[in-house]
C-alpha positions in Angstrom: -28.4 -0.5 62.0 -31.1 -3.1 61.7 -31.1 -6.0 63.3 -33.7 -9.4 62.1 -33.6 -12.2 64.5 -34.2 -15.2 63.1 -35.2 -17.3 65.6 -34.0 -20.9 66.9 -36.2 -23.5 64.1 -34.7 -23.0 61.0 -36.1 -26.7 59.6 -37.7 -27.3 56.4 -40.7 -27.0 57.3 -39.8 -23.0 58.5 -38.2 -21.7 54.8 -41.2 -20.7 53.3 -42.0 -18.3 56.8 -38.9 -17.1 56.8 -38.1 -16.0 53.1 -41.5 -13.9 54.0 -40.3 -12.1 57.3 -37.2 -11.5 55.2 -39.0 -10.1 51.7 -39.6 -6.7 53.5 -35.8 -6.3 54.3 -34.3 -6.8 50.7 -34.4 -3.7 49.5 -34.1 -1.7 53.0 -31.4 1.1 52.2 -28.0 0.6 54.7 -26.5 -2.4 56.2 -28.5 -4.7 58.1 -27.9 -7.1 60.3 -29.3 -11.0 61.2 -29.4 -12.4 64.6 -28.6 -15.9 64.3 -28.0 -16.0 67.8 -31.0 -18.4 69.0 -30.4 -21.0 66.3 -31.2 -24.4 67.0 -32.4 -26.4 64.2 -31.1 -25.9 61.1 -32.1 -27.5 56.9 -30.4 -26.6 54.0 -33.7 -25.3 52.7 -33.6 -22.9 54.6 -30.2 -21.7 54.2 -30.5 -21.5 51.0 -33.0 -19.3 51.5 -30.6 -16.9 53.3 -27.8 -17.3 50.7 -30.9 -15.7 47.9 -31.5 -12.8 50.7 -27.8 -12.2 51.0 -27.1 -12.3 47.8 -29.8 -10.2 46.6 -28.5 -7.3 48.6 -25.1 -7.6 47.7 -26.5 -7.2 44.4 -27.8 -3.8 45.2 -25.0 -2.7 46.7 -26.4 -3.2 50.2 -24.7 -4.8 53.1 -25.8 -7.7 55.1 -24.2 -9.4 58.4 -23.9 -12.0 60.9 -24.1 -11.3 64.7 -24.4 -14.1 67.8 -24.1 -16.6 65.6 -25.4 -20.2 67.5 -22.5 -23.1 67.6 -25.7 -25.0 64.9 -25.8 -22.2 62.5 -22.4 -22.1 61.8 -21.4 -25.6 62.1 -24.4 -26.2 59.3 -23.4 -23.3 57.2 -19.5 -24.9 57.4 -20.5 -28.4 56.7 -22.8 -27.5 53.7 -20.1 -25.4 52.4 -22.5 -22.3 52.0 -20.4 -20.5 55.1 -18.2 -18.2 52.1 -21.6 -17.1 50.6 -23.0 -16.5 53.8 -20.0 -14.2 54.5 -19.7 -16.4 58.1 -16.1 -16.1 59.9 -13.9 -19.2 59.8 -12.7 -18.8 63.1 -14.5 -21.9 64.7 -13.8 -24.1 61.6 -12.1 -26.6 63.8 -15.2 -26.4 66.6 -17.7 -28.9 65.4 -21.1 -30.3 66.2 -23.2 -32.7 64.9 -26.0 -30.6 63.2 -29.5 -32.3 63.3 -30.8 -32.8 59.2 -27.8 -30.9 57.9 -28.4 -32.1 54.4 
């Protein structure tokens, strides 16, 4: 199983680079893991890129999961209502922190 690190900054200025970083993995066969463990800054645009990526792989019958999801990433996805689209577990919903530029 391959793991793709997302880095620590998924701000709006990183959305285009994120899309290019993920593009080679859209049709990669087999399960793919996105490592969100070091993400500290998240913007809606980057989460939209990730939702599109996960959906494209899902439509192709390919599994995509997240590993080591940081609290910042989890909170941003939850606040924007994107946790289900990203397949993130709801086990930490009661733990919330402020997220910079969440919307």
